[in-house]
Structures are given as C-alpha cells and as structure tokens.
N, C-alpha and C positions, 0 to 999 in steps of 0.2 A: 479158678480164679473163687469164683461166687460161693462154691463149695467149698472150698480151704476155707476163706472168711467164717462161714456159718459154725463150719466144725470148731475152727478155732473158740469163736465166741461161745458156745456151746459147750466145751470147758471150761471157758473165763468163768459162765455164768456158771456152772455148776463148784467153781471155787468160789466165787462171790456169794453166792446163797448161804454156803455153811459159813461165811463172816466170821471164820477163826479169830478171835482177836484178843492181844493181851489187856486184862482188865486194869485202870487207873489204882484200884487201891493194891491189887494183889501181884504178884510175878507170874500168879497162873493166867495156864490159855481158858478162854471163857466161853461158849456158845453162842451165836447170835441170839440175843434175846426171842425174835421169833420162833425161833425153833423150840424154843424149850416147853415143856410142856403148860397145860393151860396157860400160854401165848394169849391175848387178845387179839378179837379181828377187828374188824371196822364193820359197819349193821347194815353192808352190801355186796352182792355178788358181784365175781369177778367181770359178769355179762352185763348188771345191772353199770357197773362201773365205766365199761367201755361205751356203753350206749349213751350214757349223760357225756361222757368226755367227746365224745364224736361230735354230737350235739351241741356243748359249749366251745367247740374247738376243733370247725372245717380243715382249717387248711392243715390239723395237727392229726389227722384220722390216725385209728390205732385198729390193725385189721384182727383179725378172730386171733385169739388163746388156742394153743394144742399146746396136749400135756405134756409134757418130758420127764421121762423117767429117767432115778437115778437109782445107784445101790445103795446109796447113802439115805434114800427116804425114809423119814419116820409116818410109823404109823395113820398120824396124824394129819398128815402134810401132802399135799398133791403142790405141783411145781407146773406151770404152764409159762409159756411165752408166743411173743408175734416178733416176725422179723417186720421191720420201717423200712432201712433201705438196707446196702450192704456195710453199712458201716453204723449201726442204730437198730436197737433192740429192744425191746419192754417183754420183762418179766413178774412173776408173780411166784410170792406162798401163800398157798390158798388151805382153807380149812379142811379137811377129808368131807365128805360129805355136805356137806352145804355150799361150798366154795367160797366161802366170803375171803377178804383177802383180809392176809396176816401181814405182808411185805408187797411194795411193789416198786417197782424199779426198771429204771433205764439205763442200758448201759451205751457207753458208746466206745469203738474202737476209732483211734484219729487214724485218721489219713494223711500223708505228707503232697505237696503238692501245691498249685493254686487253688485245688478243693478244700482245702482245709479249713480257709475260712469262713468259708457257708458252710461246711461241714458241721463246723462248730456250734457257728450259730444255728442250726438245727437242732442240734443235739442240746443246747442249752435253753431252747423255746419250749422243748418238749419237756424238759425237768420244771419249769419252771409253771408251765400247764397244769403238770402234776403238783403243786404246789398250791395251785388254787382251786384243785379239784378238792385236793384234802382240808384246804384252809378259804373257804368260799368268800371271805369277808376280805381280803386281800386282792389291790388291783392289780392289773397287768404289770404296772412297773413296778410298785412293792414286792410281787413275786419273783420279779429280777433282781430287785435288789437283793433280797432275802438268799435268793440263790448265788449270787454271788460273793455274799461273805459266809455261805456254808462252802463255796467250792474252794474261796481264797482258805481259811480255814482248813481246810482238809488237805490241801494241797501235799501231796508227797506223803501221804498216807495212806496208808490199806488199811487201815480202818478208824473214819472219825463220824462219831456222834453228838446228837445237841437237841435237846429235848424241847417243845415248845407246845406249853399246854397239850393235848393229847395225843398229841403225833410226836413222832421220833423222826428227824432227820437223818441219813445216812450216806454220808461220802468214804467213797473205798476206791483212791486212787493209786493207778499202776503203772502211772508213766504211759511210754508209748504202750504198754499190752490193754491197754486200757482203762477205763473211768466209768464206775458205776454210782448212780443217786438212786437212793430207796428212800419212801416214805413208812412209816410202820403205824400202828394205834398204839399207845401207852395204858396201861391198866391204872386207871387213876385211882386213888384210896381216900377216904375222908380227909386226911389232914391233907390232900392234895387240890381238895376245894376251895372254893373262895368262903371265910367264913369256917372252914372244917375244926379251926382248933377254939373254935371259940365253943363254950360249954353249956 
C-alpha cells in the first residue's frame, strides 16, 4: 500500500510541478511562472532551507530531499522531493547547479476514516510553517490565518495564486486526489518597490 501511494504521489507531483493553468486575462494555457526561463530563486539552497526549517520547527522535521527525474525537466531545473509520511510529501523545483529554490511545495493526499482530522491538521501545520519560513515576520497564529484564507480562496481550483510582497502562494486543489500548497519568489521590479513610482 505504501509503495502504491508513493508512486501515485510521484505521478501527482509531476503533474502539479508543471502547474499548467488558465491565464486569467487570456484563454490560453500558461506555464507555471517558476518554470519560465529567468524565473527568480530564493537566496538559499534546499539544504540551507532544510537545516533552518528543522531548527525552527523541531516537531515538523523534513528529511533529506532526493532528486526526482522527469522527462519534461528543463535544462535549468532540478526537481527533488522527500516523504514526510504516507500521505504527506514535500517537493521543490531548484535552479540547476546552485540548487537554489524556485518553488517549495507541500502535497497532501487526503485519507479517509478516523485519521483524517489529524492528518489534515499535520499537513496544514507544515503548510503554515512554510509560510513562516518565507515570511519570518509572521507569528504562528498569523501564518495559520493566512493559510486558511489561501486554502479557502483556492478550494476546488486546480490553480490559485496570490502574490504577497516578494512571494507568491499557490494552491492546487484536486479534491480527493490531493492538495498542493507552494511558495515561490517573485521577481520584483522598480515599480513594485516602495517609492518606485517616485521620480
């Protein structure tokens, strides 16, 4: 059973990693922003992120990430993933060579029965911890509140995104097939910065 769920997750995450989404302003299909050439990265590698995350969240540890190969991989992207438990996985899109993070994702495969409530709470605890990791000024309560708003806005949507300063939050809700929450950097321009319109 565990092997089957892991294989199903690998397939699901490969689909989610591509994030083919409908553009809001056009009828065409667009590629996930972090897959585009020149997409920004955070200023730290996956190993630096994992070390700090585990130190800040001892009850929510992340195991070592392992490379995941895909036929659709681009020359500038490395994918990696780690299993947290049978129904919860972390995955990432990395800049090839530097291994700096382009997208950090948590995928939850819903479970049925009496364990569902605890499994959902654990998945959301990791998601909120991801928010704090990339927005360290937020308290635990604030990150949980932000997560609930994002999950509510993205409920039932294959792709929902919301920008907040220098980060983008992505929710991919595929119902019983799984839910992925991602945090990605945004490339800021001068007009995006405070006072950027002042000449």
